[in-house]
N, C-alpha and C positions, 0 to 999 in steps of 0.2 A: 574295226582296228584296222592305226596306225604304224607301217611299219618304217621305220627311217634307217637308212643310210646314210653310213659317214666317213669319213677318209680317204684316203686318196687308190686311188685305183679305179676302171670299172664298174658297169651293174648289168645281168641280162635280166632280160624277162625270158621266160621257155622255154623248152627246149633247141629247139629254131631260132632266138632272138640275137638279135648281134651288143656287142657290147655299148653301154654308153659311161660318157665320163659325168656329163650334165644334161639338166634337163631343165629349161626353165621357163613359163609365164611368166609374163607382163602388159603394162599397156603401154605406149609413149606415144606424141604427137608427131607427126612427121611435120622434118618442113627440106625448102628446095631455097636457091641459090634465082632461079631459073624466077624473068620475070614476070610467067603468064604462059597461063595450061592451054592445048589447043589440041588440034588432031593426033601428033604424035606423043609418043614417051616418053615420060621425066622420071625422073627419077628423084626418088626424095631420102631423107635418111633420119635417121633418131639413135640418139645413145644406145646401146644400154650395155651394162656390166656384165663383164665374160665371154662374150657373141666375137669370137675370131674367127674371119678366112677358113672356108671350107665348113664350115659349120653348116644344119640346115633348119632354114628356117618358115616359119609358117605366116601365116599373115592374115587377119580379117580385117578389111573395112566397114564399117559401119554398112545395115542391108539396106540396098535398094534395088529392085529389079525395071525402074524406070529411067526414062532420062532425063527429069525433071528431080528427079528423088531426094539426087547426091547433086546436082547441078550438072547432073552426064561420069560424073565421075567412076572408074572406071579402073581396077587393078592388074596392069600386064604379067607381073613377077614382083619374086618379093629373094634376098640372100639376104647372104654373108655380106659387108662391103670389105674389101680389100684390104683397110685401115682403120685394126684391132677396134672393138669396144664398138662397132656399129650399125646398125643392118642397112640398106640399101630396098626400097619400094618403087616399082616403076605403074606410078599414076597415067593416065590421057583421059580423053575427053571424048566421049562418045557423042558429043551431039557437036562439034568441030567448031567453035562458037570457042572462039581466046576469052580464057579469063583469071582472073584471078581471088575469082573468091570458090575458093576449096575447104574450107575448116571442118563442114561435115566429114568430111571425108578423110581430114587425116586428123579429128583428134581423138584421143584414148582411142588407138587403134589396139586393136589385139594383135600382141605375140607370142609365138612360143618357140624356142629356139633344138636341135638336139646336139650335144658335140657329140659324135660316137669315133 
């Protein structure tokens, strides 16, 4: 069955669980203002309604275990942005060659955030 929790306030699951105010799973397309992605980490952002600084953010980019599979793009970190309503994901290019082609790694990225 399905249990719906609605209204104001937090919920806790299990005897040792922590209070959770909001939980959301969604997808988004990451974007950046950087001109290219090379061997250093570049911050990418996407808007997600409800996320706030301090929330826990979990991101999964499309899977590839090869350098060429996603153009060598890998994720370094994911976090709630200091700007409300946005997450930030650090991506870097494992191949080291600068590229502007990273759509496979930034389109329909899976996101889970927890506000606790």
